[in-house]
N, C-alpha and C positions, 0 to 999 in steps of 0.2 A: 896788734892786737890778737888778744885771746880767743883761741876758737871756741865758737857756740855752737851748740848741737839743739837741733828739732829732732823730738823722737814722735814718729808719726802713728797713728790707728789709722785702718783704711775704711773699714766698713762700719757706716753711719757718722763717719767725720770727713771723709774725701769720697765719698762714694755713698749714696742713698739708696743704699741695699739692705738694712735691717728689715723690713716688712718684707721684701722679697726671701731673705733667708727663712724668715718664721713660717711661711708660707710652703717652701720647698721642704724645711723639717716635717711640717704637716702630713705633706703630703708621704712624706718618708716613711713617717711612723705609719700612717693610714693603711700603708699597701703591705706593710708587718702585721698589722691587724692591732696597732695601737692607737687609740682615739684620743688625741693631746691637744688642749684647746689652744687654737694658734695666737691668741694672747698670751697665754703662759708662756708659749715658746717665746713671743717676742720681747718677754721681760728678761729673757736667758741670753739673747744674742749680744755677743761681745764675749763671752766666757768662749772658753774652747771646746771642741766637740766633744771630748773627752766628758768635760762636767755637763755639758747640755744634755747627753743622753743620759748619765745618770740620773743627773734631776728629774730629766721629765717623766722616766720610768722607773723608779728604786729597781735594782737589780739586775738592770742593763749595764753593759759594758761596752765601750767602743772596741775594745782588745779580743771580743768575742762574739759570737753569734746567740741572738740576729742582732745586736748592736753594730757588728762591723757592718752588715749588710747596709743597715738604715744609713748609718753614716755615708758609705759609699754610693748609695741611692741620694741621699741629699746633695751628694755634690753634685752628681751627674744630671741631677733635675734643675739644681741651681744656674750651671753652667750652660744647660740648652734651652731652658724656658724662660730663663729670670733675667739673667746677667746681660743677654741684648737690649734688654730696653728699662736696665737700670741708667739713671744718670748720675755725672757727677756733683757732688755738693757746691751751692755756688762760690764762684769765687774760690775754690779748692785749685786750680792751678795759678791763678793770678797769685793768690798766697805764696806759696811755696817757689813762685819765682822772685817776690819781693825777699822772703827769708835767703835765699840763694846768693840776690844781691846783696844783702847785708852780712853775708861771710856766714851764715848758718850752713854747718852740714845736716843734711836730710835722710833722717834714718827711721827706716819701717820698724814698727814692733808691732804686729800684729797676731792674733791669735788663729789666724788662716793656717792652712798645711803651706808647704814650701811649694807643691805643685799647682795652686792657684792663685799664686802672688800676680806672676806676670799679667795674667787677664785681669785680675782686679785693677792694677795700677795703669794696666791699658784702659778699661772702662773709666777711670778716674782722670783720662789724659795725662797722668803725670808721669809715665813710666821712665822717661828721659831725663826728669830733675832728681831720682834719687841716688843718692851717694852710697847707701848701703841698707840692707834689711835682715831682718830676723823674723823669725815665723814660730809656731807650735812646734816644729821640726826640730828646733833649735834650743828647744826647752823640755824639761822633763815634766813639769807640769803648768799648766796655760793659766791664763788670766780668771781668777783675779791673783792668783800667785802671781810673786816678782819675777818669775824664771826668763820670760820672755824679754820684761825691760832690762832684767840685769846683763842679760845675754848682747842684748843691743848695745849698753855702754861699754862691756867689755871688748865687743868687735872693733869698736872704733877709738877705743882707749879714752873715753868720754869720761872726765868727773861727772856725780851726780849733780853736783852743785852749779856746774855749767850748763845743766839740759833741762829741757822743758819738754812735756809730751803733749800731743794734742789729740785730743780724744773726747769720745762722746757718751760713755756708759760710767755707773761707779764701779765697773769691775777695772777699766783702765785708771782709775783716779787711784781705788785700792793697790794695784799694783804697781804704779809709778810712785805713792807713798812708800812702799814698803822696800824701794830700791832709794827712797831718798832723792826722788825727782818730783819737782812741783809739776802739775798739770792745767792746762787751759783747756776748759772743756766747750762743746758746742751742743745747742741745743737738737741741731737736725737730726740727731739720732734717735729721739722720740723721748728722752729723758728731759723731768722738770727740775729748776733750781734748787728745790729742797732734795733732789735726789743727786743730785751734782755738788753738792755743798763741800766736797772738800776740794774742788779746785779752787786755784787763787784767782781765777778770773774765769766768768762764762758769758760766751756770745751766741748768738744766734747761727751762726754758720761762718764757713772762714771767709765769707766775702763780709762777713761785720767784725772779724778780727781785722780785715784789712783797712775796713773803713776806719777803725779805731787805732789803728797800728801804733801811731807815734805814744799812745798811752798804754798800749798793751807791754804785758809783760816782756814779749820780744821785741818791741820797741825802745822799752824802758834800758833791755838789758844791750841794744846797742848803744846806747845814748851814755853808757855808765863809761 
């Protein structure tokens, strides 16, 4: 049986953390004197922090002050004030257990930083199920550029046509598409079906994927 690969986003997909990230970014910008609307920030969650900072306040960069301090403060605020309260997406662990049982290798492909990865996976209650992971530290450019997805494919020697990304944002879909990878999208990250139109299938959350597993792209891949 050929090996199949499930590439996994975390925030908004396995962990209901998108709103929390937006609020932490809003506070971090405010502490440096920038009033960036939280709803505007919410629409940028899923990009890497480098792109979010530059998009939120033109002229700022994650690589120099005050952008670097804002990025550091967001990370600290999210870790201390929000992460303890965020919850796994419904069915996240159960879906990953089903995928593993069906022979999928589970590979994280996230815009989060490497030093954030373990805490996010623990919060999603899936840290013991992951085979491999790539983060924004492994890529020159973050989502929606394809570098993180391509890095994930290269790390496990996965053919793009044997891989499916589970994600929640248009940025996931764009990054995967540019890598030749299909996306199964979930709505629990806060995006609607029109915004997720590039996905090959859309479900409410991982639990919904699991309920419809046999007819899903994952289940059909197993049946082939």
